[in-house]
MDAnalysis code that builds the backbone (N, CA, C; Angstrom):
import MDAnalysis as mda
import numpy as np

u = mda.Universe.empty(225, n_residues=75, atom_resindex=np.repeat(np.arange(75), 3), trajectory=True)
u.add_TopologyAttr("name", ["N", "CA", "C"] * 75)
u.add_TopologyAttr("resid", np.arange(1, 76))
u.add_TopologyAttr("resname", ["MET", "ARG", "GLY", "SER", "ASP", "GLY", "MET", "GLN", "GLU", "GLY", "LEU", "PHE", "THR", "MET", "THR", "LYS", "LEU", "GLU", "ASP", "PHE", "VAL", "PRO", "TRP", "ASP", "HIS", "PRO", "LEU", "ARG", "PRO", "ILE", "GLN", "VAL", "LEU", "VAL", "ASN", "GLU", "ALA", "LEU", "GLY", "ARG", "LEU", "ASN", "GLY", "LEU", "PHE", "ASN", "GLU", "ILE", "TYR", "ALA", "ASP", "THR", "GLY", "ARG", "GLN", "SER", "ILE", "ALA", "PRO", "GLU", "LYS", "ILE", "VAL", "ARG", "MET", "PRO", "CYS", "ALA", "VAL", "PRO", "LEU", "GLY", "ALA", "ALA", "ARG"])
u.atoms.positions = np.array([
    [17.194, -14.464, 0.776],
    [16.025, -14.001, 1.479],
    [14.960, -13.637, 0.451],
    [13.759, -14.036, 0.718],
    [12.650, -13.850, -0.212],
    [12.160, -12.404, -0.206],
    [12.031, -11.827, -1.392],
    [11.545, -10.460, -1.516],
    [10.037, -10.370, -1.389],
    [9.565, -9.164, -1.271],
    [8.139, -8.904, -1.124],
    [7.445, -8.936, -2.485],
    [6.191, -9.361, -2.486],
    [5.400, -9.388, -3.711],
    [4.523, -8.145, -3.832],
    [4.786, -7.137, -3.026],
    [3.964, -5.925, -3.021],
    [4.180, -5.058, -4.250],
    [3.205, -4.209, -4.509],
    [3.269, -3.271, -5.635],
    [3.713, -1.908, -5.130],
    [4.472, -1.187, -5.940],
    [4.884, 0.171, -5.621],
    [4.317, 1.145, -6.635],
    [3.072, 0.936, -7.029],
    [2.492, 1.743, -8.085],
    [2.406, 3.226, -7.720],
    [2.289, 3.566, -6.464],
    [2.229, 4.960, -6.048],
    [3.526, 5.712, -6.306],
    [4.601, 4.974, -6.482],
    [5.896, 5.572, -6.747],
    [5.962, 6.156, -8.153],
    [5.208, 5.593, -9.087],
    [5.321, 5.963, -10.487],
    [4.142, 6.760, -11.039],
    [2.977, 6.614, -10.471],
    [1.797, 7.263, -11.022],
    [0.799, 7.581, -9.907],
    [-0.073, 8.505, -10.162],
    [-1.087, 8.876, -9.179],
    [-2.314, 7.966, -9.257],
    [-2.471, 7.232, -10.356],
    [-3.596, 6.315, -10.489],
    [-3.111, 4.889, -10.292],
    [-4.026, 4.007, -10.009],
    [-3.683, 2.606, -9.824],
    [-3.457, 1.944, -11.185],
    [-2.579, 0.965, -11.212],
    [-2.327, 0.238, -12.455],
    [-3.575, -0.484, -12.933],
    [-4.435, -0.885, -12.005],
    [-5.684, -1.554, -12.357],
    [-6.573, -0.672, -13.231],
    [-6.443, 0.644, -13.109],
    [-7.274, 1.563, -13.882],
    [-6.928, 1.556, -15.373],
    [-5.756, 1.058, -15.726],
    [-5.331, 1.051, -17.120],
    [-5.794, -0.190, -17.883],
    [-6.280, -1.195, -17.163],
    [-6.728, -2.440, -17.792],
    [-8.253, -2.494, -17.730],
    [-8.916, -2.611, -18.876],
    [-10.389, -2.669, -18.859],
    [-10.891, -3.868, -18.045],
    [-12.059, -3.712, -17.434],
    [-12.611, -4.766, -16.577],
    [-12.961, -6.022, -17.359],
    [-13.205, -5.905, -18.660],
    [-13.549, -7.084, -19.450],
    [-12.349, -7.664, -20.198],
    [-11.151, -7.226, -19.852],
    [-9.938, -7.718, -20.515],
    [-9.730, -9.196, -20.167],
    [-9.319, -10.020, -21.157],
    [-9.153, -11.454, -20.905],
    [-8.065, -11.792, -19.881],
    [-7.172, -10.862, -19.582],
    [-6.130, -11.141, -18.593],
    [-6.655, -11.203, -17.170],
    [-7.770, -10.564, -16.902],
    [-8.269, -10.511, -15.520],
    [-8.583, -11.893, -14.948],
    [-9.318, -12.768, -15.649],
    [-9.548, -14.104, -15.064],
    [-8.267, -14.934, -14.982],
    [-7.363, -14.733, -15.924],
    [-6.087, -15.455, -15.889],
    [-5.274, -14.993, -14.685],
    [-5.309, -13.704, -14.384],
    [-4.590, -13.176, -13.220],
    [-5.099, -13.814, -11.936],
    [-6.395, -13.992, -11.829],
    [-6.976, -14.616, -10.637],
    [-6.460, -16.047, -10.493],
    [-6.456, -16.812, -11.590],
    [-5.980, -18.199, -11.537],
    [-4.508, -18.274, -11.156],
    [-3.689, -17.400, -11.754],
    [-2.254, -17.402, -11.453],
    [-2.016, -17.027, -9.997],
    [-2.723, -16.022, -9.499],
    [-2.550, -15.609, -8.100],
    [-2.977, -16.704, -7.125],
    [-4.046, -17.439, -7.457],
    [-4.478, -18.547, -6.598],
    [-3.424, -19.651, -6.581],
    [-2.876, -19.984, -7.745],
    [-1.837, -21.020, -7.823],
    [-0.593, -20.595, -7.044],
    [-0.195, -19.345, -7.184],
    [0.974, -18.858, -6.465],
    [0.719, -18.815, -4.955],
    [-0.507, -18.551, -4.567],
    [-0.858, -18.567, -3.156],
    [-0.684, -19.959, -2.549],
    [-1.017, -20.995, -3.340],
    [-0.827, -22.366, -2.861],
    [0.650, -22.733, -2.764],
    [1.498, -22.058, -3.543],
    [2.935, -22.323, -3.508],
    [3.665, -21.500, -2.453],
    [2.965, -20.653, -1.746],
    [3.576, -19.755, -0.767],
    [4.406, -20.509, 0.274],
    [3.883, -21.599, 0.798],
    [4.619, -22.374, 1.793],
    [5.916, -22.949, 1.234],
    [5.876, -23.422, 0.001],
    [7.078, -23.946, -0.642],
    [8.114, -22.850, -0.823],
    [7.673, -21.690, -1.276],
    [8.598, -20.566, -1.448],
    [9.253, -20.193, -0.115],
    [8.477, -20.209, 0.954],
    [9.035, -19.890, 2.272],
    [10.098, -20.896, 2.700],
    [9.911, -22.156, 2.340],
    [10.872, -23.194, 2.714],
    [12.183, -23.081, 1.949],
    [12.118, -22.761, 0.667],
    [13.333, -22.809, -0.148],
    [14.150, -21.521, -0.106],
    [13.578, -20.440, 0.396],
    [14.327, -19.185, 0.491],
    [14.935, -19.040, 1.875],
    [16.152, -18.523, 1.942],
    [16.859, -18.338, 3.215],
    [16.179, -17.245, 4.044],
    [16.397, -17.325, 5.355],
    [15.824, -16.335, 6.269],
    [16.688, -15.081, 6.383],
    [17.938, -15.178, 5.985],
    [18.845, -14.041, 6.109],
    [19.458, -13.717, 4.755],
    [20.109, -12.570, 4.696],
    [20.767, -12.157, 3.462],
    [20.011, -11.057, 2.751],
    [20.459, -10.763, 1.576],
    [19.844, -9.704, 0.782],
    [18.554, -10.204, 0.153],
    [17.545, -9.338, 0.124],
    [16.258, -9.733, -0.457],
    [16.392, -9.951, -1.959],
    [15.722, -10.981, -2.433],
    [15.697, -11.270, -3.858],
    [14.403, -10.725, -4.464],
    [14.269, -10.897, -5.744],
    [12.999, -10.589, -6.395],
    [12.010, -11.657, -5.946],
    [10.812, -11.252, -5.638],
    [9.802, -12.212, -5.178],
    [9.577, -13.277, -6.246],
    [9.532, -14.551, -5.857],
    [9.335, -15.606, -6.850],
    [8.009, -15.469, -7.588],
    [7.008, -14.899, -6.940],
    [5.721, -14.687, -7.607],
    [5.878, -13.760, -8.806],
    [6.685, -12.723, -8.649],
    [6.907, -11.791, -9.762],
    [7.669, -12.461, -10.894],
    [8.625, -13.317, -10.536],
    [9.403, -14.019, -11.559],
    [8.503, -14.961, -12.357],
    [7.549, -15.605, -11.700],
    [6.643, -16.533, -12.379],
    [5.616, -15.778, -13.215],
    [5.140, -14.633, -12.726],
    [4.111, -13.877, -13.446],
    [4.618, -13.269, -14.760],
    [5.853, -12.829, -14.798],
    [6.341, -12.106, -15.972],
    [6.262, -12.898, -17.280],
    [6.717, -14.153, -17.325],
    [6.580, -14.880, -18.599],
    [5.127, -15.091, -19.001],
    [4.211, -15.079, -18.033],
    [2.780, -15.225, -18.347],
    [2.219, -13.907, -18.868],
    [2.598, -12.810, -18.248],
    [1.975, -11.521, -18.544],
    [2.410, -10.928, -19.874],
    [3.653, -11.092, -20.236],
    [4.169, -10.429, -21.432],
    [3.472, -10.909, -22.701],
    [3.433, -12.216, -23.000],
    [2.763, -12.619, -24.245],
    [1.256, -12.414, -24.188],
    [0.644, -12.617, -23.022],
    [-0.800, -12.438, -22.933],
    [-1.187, -10.962, -22.999],
    [-0.356, -10.104, -22.467],
    [-0.632, -8.665, -22.515],
    [-0.525, -8.104, -23.929],
    [0.289, -8.728, -24.751],
    [0.450, -8.277, -26.131],
    [-0.702, -8.727, -27.012],
    [-1.409, -9.770, -26.616],
    [-2.538, -10.260, -27.402],
    [-3.719, -9.320, -27.245],
    [-4.293, -8.918, -28.336],
    [-5.441, -8.000, -28.285],
    [-6.610, -8.546, -29.033],
])
């Protein structure tokens, strides 16, 4: 079963995670492109994940992590 792609930032901090990244950071336009691409894959993800069972990690999160880690380290 496909997990949710929602954020639980309120669980860990009183401020939004967006507040920690400057508005002119190079990751922001890349995030938009990745989110648009993942949005187009939404139908495919719905087809390949089962309707029942235990929820998995959202495929969007699995795809974002290898992108975010090296780009987030670049300054």
